[in-house]
C-alpha angles and dihedrals in degrees: 000000000000095000100033122136133230132203120229091262092050092050093048089055092044094054093035088232130133112267092239090054093049090047089055090054091050094044091053091051095243089124109036117230139179137196118240117183088344095306122115109235132182121207114236089216091058090046090057092049091051089052094048089055093043092053090051094057098035129111124224096275092049092045091053089052092049092050091051094050091049092049089052093050097076111126117254109269094019119109118207125179124235114269109247108177096195087061094053099073111093122202112292095018097117126072131188115210105019109212104231140122104171139037097259093043088051090053094045092049093049093048092045088053089051090052090054090062090067092236102095116064109181113052099177095048092053093047091051092047094051092048089052090052091047090052091050091053129332118253092207113117131208093257094063099263128123127194103207115200142137118263090251128021112270100211090160092071098037131089091200143328113293146146135234127199133198132182116196094189092227133043121269128192106267118128134056117314093011094302110186116236129182104162117069126188120186114201114203106181134168096219143020094247095050089048090053090048092051091047092051094049091044091051091051090050092052092050093061107108115257093008096115094043089050092048092052089052096055119115104200147011096268090054088055094049092050093047094050093044094051096046094045088050088054094054098037109124 
């Protein structure tokens, strides 16, 4: 239900926040809303965009809170496995160095790497979707990391949820105002909620002291897997 609406009460339960706190977020316009037949409704799509932004600017304490809220938002009767980032990299999904010198070549190289896993079936559609997302607002962060992903999950061209990682070895102009980026994650998820859960967990991993410097110093795929696995284990709640 990509464009479904929620009431204030439903949103409060979904975010695991008090209703008065949610109302303040809506009243301030942080979460867009609209009235339909006199009832105030909030687009689930807009909620996911707000959460994505919130994850990107949160500290460790807030990220833990967001993760728990997302873990608790699974619909009744639906079973969803815990997100373990270190388990989401299929064989051949990590490249050191990633051959790229421009924004577009980085996107193409990352998507081509994803196609090689056998879990992405339409290379051109994913490339175009990521470019559209980057034009909307760059996913590059100040720390030299970018979280590539389409604006909405593209489950129709995916075999499963998975991640791809590429390290260029040196920064290339990618983000706003020529921001240099050298670490690229591609998030291929089957649903909005899973995407947000992955993003929250990745953000927590990146916030661990020395993780990024250690990641930039790895030599091969196995070292990457070992590093991510050990750091994720240390923060697992």
